N, C-alpha and C positions, 0 to 999 in steps of 0.2 A: 800948519795948512790944513784947510777945513774941506772936507768932501761935500759935495754938493749932489742931492739926489733930486730927480725929477718928481715933482708931487703928482702932477696930472699929465695926461698926454696933450693937453694943450700948451704945456710949457716949451714944447719943441715944434720946430718949423718942418712940416712934412715936404719932402721933395719927390718928385716922380723920375724914376729911372726906367730906361728901356734896356733890356737884356736881350741880345740876339742869340737864339739857342742853336743856330745852323753849325753842325759839325763840333758841337761842344759834348763832353761826355756828361752823362745824366747826372750822376752823384756829385761830381765836383761844381757843376752848374747848380745843382739843388742847395749845397753848402753855402755857396755864396748868396743865393737868393735869400735862404732862410736867415742868414746874418744880416741882411739889409732890412728884411721885415721886422726882425727883432730889435735892430737898432745898434747892433753891435759895431758898428763902423762909426759911431758917433762918440765924441768924448763925455757926452750926457747919458750914455746908456745905464738905464737902471733896470735889474731884472723883473721887478714887480710892476712895472709901469710899461705901457705899450708906447715906446718911443720910436719905433721904426717907420720907415718910408714905404711909399707905394712902388711896385714893381710891375712893369708891362712886360711880358715875354712875348716875342715875336718868334715865327719860324718854329713852332714847338713840333710840327711833324717831322723836322730835319735833325732832331736830337740823336746822338749817338750813343750806343750802348757797346761795351767792350766785351769780348769773348763770344760766347754763344748765348747770350741772354735774350736776344731777340727771338729767339724759339724756345728756351728753357724757362726764362721768368714767366711766372703766372701770377694773375690777380685773381682773387676768389671773391665771388658774390654769393649772397644768400638771400632768397627772396622772403623768408620767414616761414614758409610751409615745409614739411618734413620730406627730406630727400630731395631738395631743389637747390642744393649749392652747385654753383657751377664756376669753372675756371676759363680765364682767357689769357692768351699769351700776348706778349708786347706787340707782335706783328699785328694781331687782331686790333687791339687798341689803337695802334697808330693809324689804321684805315678807318676805324670808326669813329674814336674820340681822341685825337692826338693830345689835347690839353691835359686830359687825365693823367697821362704819364708823369709829366712834371708836377701837377698839383699833388698827386699822391706821394711822390718823392719828397717835396718840400714839406707836406704836412707831417710825414715822419720824423722830419728834422726839427720841427717846432716843439715847445714844451707842452706837456699834456697837462695842461691847467685851462682855467677860463680865459686867459689871454690868447690862446692859440686860434680861437675862432675869429677874434678880432684882427690878429695879424693875417691870418689867411684871407680875409674879406680884401685886404689891400694887394692880394695877388691877382692880376690879370693876365690870362694865358690866351693867345692867339695862334692858330695853326699856320696862318699865312704871314706876309710881311706887313700887312696893312693893319692898323689900330685905330679906334674911334677916340684916342685920349691926346689928340695933337693940341686941343684947348689948354692942357695943363702944363705945356711946355717941358715935355719930358728929358731928362739928360740922359745920353748914352752912357750906360755904365763901363768903366775901365777898371777891372780888379779882378 
């Protein structure tokens, strides 16, 4: 039996998936999204080629965190000036930029190489239930 490897990203057909984040645990949801972006769900998965699909996440503001992470988990930002590092908790980020919570979690689960930016560009996150990607005929992800 011969193992086939995808040579370029054009060898595989890209599918668009819609994932509803309402009342789903952040980490478990991010694992599923990262697997779709990498192409781990396909039989033609090749680690060194971007064979993943597009993911549209809706209701990002309704994602759930377990325990006391809503107030205890912090994100650190640094402006580049001395002494200007600041932290924001999840409750603040949910109010100001709810898409950042899911994007940050998924980015941490992608490989740390040149393919990760291409994979992350296929992730579209929206706070509400509406998204502008109806023309791509996205499929609801069940998994």
